[in-house]
C-alpha positions in Angstrom: 94.0 94.0 112.4 94.2 90.4 111.2 91.4 88.9 109.0 92.2 85.3 108.5 92.4 83.5 111.9 91.1 80.1 113.0 91.0 77.8 115.9 94.5 76.9 117.4 96.3 79.8 115.7 98.9 81.7 117.7 98.4 85.5 117.7 100.1 88.5 119.3 97.9 91.1 121.0 98.6 94.8 121.1 99.2 94.6 124.9 101.2 91.9 126.7 99.6 89.8 129.4 100.6 91.0 132.9 102.5 87.7 133.6 105.3 88.8 131.1 106.1 85.1 130.4 104.9 85.3 126.8 103.3 87.8 124.5 101.6 85.1 122.4 98.1 83.8 122.7 96.4 80.6 121.3 92.8 80.8 120.0 90.9 78.1 121.8 87.3 78.9 121.0 85.6 80.8 118.2 82.0 81.9 117.8 80.3 85.2 118.6 83.0 85.4 121.3 86.7 84.4 121.0 88.5 82.6 123.8 92.3 83.0 123.9 94.9 81.3 126.2 98.2 82.9 127.3 101.1 80.7 126.1 103.1 81.7 129.1 100.9 81.2 132.2 97.8 79.5 130.7 95.4 82.2 131.7 92.2 82.3 129.6 90.5 85.5 128.4 87.2 85.6 126.6 86.2 88.6 124.5 83.8 89.6 121.8 84.9 89.0 118.2 84.9 92.7 117.4 87.0 93.5 120.5 89.4 90.6 119.6 89.9 91.9 116.0 90.6 95.4 117.3 93.1 94.3 120.0 94.9 91.7 117.9 98.3 92.9 116.5 99.5 90.1 114.1 99.4 86.4 113.3 102.4 84.5 114.6 101.6 80.9 113.5 98.8 79.3 111.6 97.4 76.0 113.0 98.3 72.9 111.1 95.3 71.4 109.4 95.1 67.6 109.4 93.8 66.0 106.2 90.8 63.8 106.8 
């Protein structure tokens, strides 16, 4: 389970997406629910934060923060 994740981070889930094009997901929305997008086919999945934390395997790439 990962703890420090943020918008636009790339994560790997415990199970691959059925498209088999990529095993990586991009976090596109955060709140009470988390929305992730498959990097292979572009499919979008929305799940509760608790479910996301349980199903997430590891952090692949942190999002680049732009200095304001």
